[in-house]
C-alpha positions as CSV (number, residue, x, y, z in Angstrom):
1,M,102.5,98.4,82.3
2,T,103.3,94.9,81.0
3,E,100.5,95.3,78.4
4,Y,102.1,98.4,76.9
5,N,104.3,98.1,73.9
6,A,107.9,98.9,74.9
7,A,108.3,101.2,71.9
8,G,104.6,102.4,71.7
9,R,103.8,105.3,69.4
10,R,102.6,107.6,72.1
11,L,105.8,107.0,74.1
12,R,107.9,107.7,71.0
13,Q,106.1,110.9,70.5
14,V,105.8,112.2,74.1
15,R,109.2,110.8,75.3
16,R,108.3,111.4,78.9
17,L,107.3,108.4,81.1
18,L,105.5,108.2,84.4
19,V,105.7,104.9,86.1
20,Y,103.3,104.9,89.1
21,G,102.0,102.5,91.7
22,S,98.5,101.8,90.7
23,C,97.1,102.7,94.1
24,V,98.3,106.3,93.7
25,R,95.7,107.0,91.0
26,D,92.9,106.1,93.4
27,E,94.3,107.4,96.7
28,Y,95.7,110.7,95.4
29,P,94.0,111.4,92.1
30,E,95.0,115.1,92.1
31,V,98.7,114.2,92.4
32,F,98.3,111.6,89.7
33,E,96.5,114.0,87.3
34,K,99.1,116.7,87.8
35,L,102.1,114.4,87.2
36,S,100.6,112.5,84.3
37,E,100.2,115.7,82.3
38,G,102.6,115.6,79.3
39,R,103.8,112.1,80.2
40,V,102.8,108.6,79.3
41,P,101.5,107.1,82.5
42,L,102.1,103.4,83.0
43,S,100.5,101.7,86.0
44,V,102.2,98.9,88.0
45,C,101.0,97.0,91.1
46,P,104.1,95.3,92.6
47,E,101.9,93.0,94.5
48,A,100.7,91.6,91.2
49,E,103.7,92.1,88.9
50,H,107.1,90.7,89.9
51,I,110.0,93.3,90.0
52,N,112.0,91.2,87.4
53,V,109.2,91.7,84.9
54,V,108.9,95.4,85.7
55,S,112.7,95.9,85.4
56,L,112.9,94.1,82.1
57,K,110.0,96.1,80.7
58,L,111.6,99.3,81.8
59,A,115.0,98.2,80.3
60,S,113.2,97.4,77.1
61,I,111.6,100.8,77.0
62,L,115.0,102.5,77.7
63,A,116.7,100.5,75.0
64,R,114.1,101.3,72.4
65,V,112.9,104.9,73.0
66,E,115.1,108.0,73.5
67,L,113.3,109.3,76.5
68,E,113.6,112.9,77.9
69,E,112.5,111.9,81.4
70,V,111.4,109.1,83.6
71,V,109.4,109.7,86.8
72,V,108.5,107.0,89.3
73,L,105.6,107.9,91.6
74,T,104.5,105.7,94.6
75,V,103.0,106.0,98.0
76,D,105.6,106.2,100.7
77,G,106.0,103.4,103.2
78,S,104.8,100.6,101.0
79,P,107.1,97.6,101.0
80,H,105.7,96.7,97.6
81,C,105.9,100.1,95.9
82,V,109.4,100.8,96.9
83,Q,110.4,98.1,94.4
84,L,109.3,100.3,91.5
85,H,112.1,102.7,92.4
86,H,114.6,99.9,92.6
87,A,113.3,98.4,89.3
88,L,114.0,101.7,87.5
89,E,117.5,102.0,88.9
90,E,118.2,98.4,87.9
91,A,116.9,99.1,84.3
92,L,119.1,102.2,84.1
93,R,122.1,100.3,85.2
94,V,121.5,97.4,82.8
95,T,121.0,99.8,79.8
96,R,123.5,102.4,80.9
97,S,120.9,105.0,80.1
98,E,121.5,108.5,81.2
99,V,117.9,109.7,81.0
100,P,117.0,112.2,83.7
101,V,115.1,110.5,86.5
102,R,112.8,111.7,89.3
103,H,111.8,109.5,92.2
104,L,108.7,110.8,93.9
105,V,106.6,109.5,96.8
106,V,103.3,110.7,98.3
107,E,103.4,111.1,102.1
108,G,100.4,112.4,103.9
109,G,99.0,113.8,100.6
110,E,102.2,115.7,99.9
111,L,104.7,115.0,97.1
112,V,108.2,114.3,98.3
113,S,111.2,114.1,96.0
114,V,113.6,111.3,96.8
115,S,117.2,111.3,95.6
116,R,118.7,108.4,93.6
117,E,121.2,108.0,96.4
118,A,118.3,107.5,98.9
119,V,116.8,104.9,96.6
120,K,120.1,103.1,96.5
121,A,120.6,103.3,100.3
122,A,117.2,101.8,100.8
123,R,118.4,98.6,99.2
124,Y,121.1,98.1,101.9
125,L,119.7,97.7,105.4
126,S,123.2,97.8,106.9
127,R,123.8,101.2,105.4
128,V,120.4,102.5,106.7
129,E,121.3,101.1,110.1
130,K,124.6,102.9,110.0
131,L,123.0,106.2,109.0
132,L,120.5,105.9,111.9
133,K,123.2,105.2,114.4
134,E,125.3,108.1,113.1
135,R,122.2,110.3,113.4
136,K,121.6,109.2,117.0
137,A,125.2,110.0,117.9
138,L,124.7,113.7,116.9
């Protein structure tokens, strides 16, 4: 991702971005192929690239290209990949972009849509704990 021009020609033409955890392409090639159709796929490995760099790159893209959609695709349960979802949300906040966003994870080979609210809640362990306690009380 960091090697890609923030206002690259293909991105300006297609205007649909797929940011994906690099392991998805190898672990779930059929999911990757399906979601990369009609989108510019940019790979990120959060173990190798710091979230600050990823967030700034996403903010740079959002500031320069009028996108129609951004999709984040990662494996579920990875403490590294979850950062990609947070990086996009931070870039959206910084740029005040209102581009439509989809957060997707692969769990057991199945694609699961995750709400922006769930991504935000995942940042706050105290909120997650409260939700779990409320659930137990039911």
